N, C-alpha and C positions, 0 to 999 in steps of 0.2 A: 610702489612700496608704501608711500604715504597714504594712498587711498586704502591700501590693505590694513594699515594701522588703524585708520578710522573705522573700518568695518569690523575689525577685531574688537576694538573698544566698544563699538555698538553692541556686538554680540556677547561680550564678556560681562557686561553689567547685569546684576541679578534682575529677575523679573519683578516688576512693580505693578500695582493696580491703581488706576485713577481715571477720572472722567468717564464718559460714555458707558455707564453701567449696564447697558442693554446686553452686552456680549460677555461681560465679566464672568458670568456663571460657567462659561465654557473653559475657563482657565483651569478649573478643578475637575473637569470631566476626564475620566480615565483614558478614553480613546481620542483625545484631542491634543495635538501638538500646538503649543502657544508660544508667541513671542510678544512681550509687552515692554515697551520702553517709554519712560515718562520724561517730562520737562527736566527733572533733576538729572537724568542721564545726559540730556542734551547740554545742560549747563556744565556738567563735568567735561564733556567733550570739548566745549568751547574754551575751557581753561587749559587744555592740553597744549603743549608746545609743538606745533606743527610748522613746517616751513611756510611762512605766509607769502612767499614770493611765487609759489606754485598756484596758477589760476584754478586748477582742478580742486586743490585742497581748499582754496578760498571759497569756491562754489559750494562744496560740501558743508563747510562751516557756516556759511550764510543760510543754507537750507536747514541744518539741524538747529540753529539758533532760533529759527522761526516756528519750530514745531512744539506742540504740547505733548502729544503722544502718538505712538504707533502701536497698533494691536493687530496681530495676525493669528487666526485660529484655523486649524486644518484638521480634517478627519476623513477617514475612509470607512468609518462605521456608519451603516445606513440609518440606524436608529438615531444616532447623534446628529447625523447630517440632516435628518428630518426636523429635529429640534432647532438646528442652526438656521435652516431655511425658514421655519416659522418665526424665529426671532428677528430675522432680517425683514420679513414681510410686515411684522408687527411694528418694528422700528420705523420703517419707511412710511407705513400708513399713518402712524401717529406723529409724524414729524412734518408739519406743513412747510417748513423752510428747506427741507431736503428735496431736491429735484433730480430727475434722471438725466444723466449726461449722455450715456451711450449704452447700447447693448451690442454684444458680439456673440454670434453663434458660429463656431468654426471648429472643425476637427474634433467633434465629440464634446466640446466645451460650450457652456453658456456663461457669459460674463456680463455683469451689469455694473455700471458705475453711477453713483449718486454723489451730489455735492450740495453744500450750503454756500451761498454767495459769500465772497470775501470783499476786500477793499476795492479791487478793480476786476476787470474781466479775466485777467490771467491768474488771479488769486482766488482761492476758496478757503473757507474756515474749517470745512470738513470734507474729506474724500472717503467714500465708502465703496468698496469693491466686493461683490458677491459672485463667486465662481462655483459652478457645479459641472461635473463631467469627468471625462477620462484624462487623468494626468499620470503619466509614467505607467500606463497599463492598469491603473486602478481607478474606480469611481471615487471621486473625492469632492469635498465641499470646502471652500476657503472663504473666510471673511477677513477682509483687511480694512481697518479703520485708521485714518490719519487725521489728526486735528491740529490746528494752529493757524498760522498765516502761511498757507501753502501756495507756493509758486508752481503751477502746473508744468512749467517749462523745466523745472529742476527735479521734481519728485519722481518722474518716470525713470530717471537715471539711478536714483537711490533704490527704488524697488527692484530694478533690474540687477543692480550690484548685490542686493540682498537675496537674489534668486527667488523672488516672490512669484508664485504661479499667477499668470495673467499679466505680468509686467509688460509683455510685448503689446498687449491691447492698450495698456496705459500709455505706452510710447505713441501709439496711433492717435490717442486722444490728445496728447501733447502736440503732435504734428498738426492736428486739425485746429487747435487753438491759436497756432502761430500765424 
């Protein structure tokens, strides 16, 4: 129940725009579904009165307190998908601190993960996922960008609970890091 309240609060906050401008243009695209949550939203979540004795709630709050933003853009429009793919390619090519973590090709999907180094091996300052392929019977493209002080051990649970396409592959990345 408490976890559900956190997720509802996460989803109920209005869309904000900040940081990583490379993909912000897709927020206004007609055929793109977007989710953008900023540091302000995470600060608001940390002030909510949740049962602090529940270890799962504590883990969620720790995670969200360390994030700057989460941006997720999804489309099934082939023309927009092409623009999104180009934007990811350009962003990765122009960002020397971003390195590829993993590639997964499975069940009609291609998923690539990139990251910027963080404070330690289990932390990154940016996590970028680019997914193309068949999701729920449609060809889709998904870009997910998470910035902050990201604990890879915890972020896979959040993306799975938010039902982010490709979150299973992120769980595999988490398992490999442990």
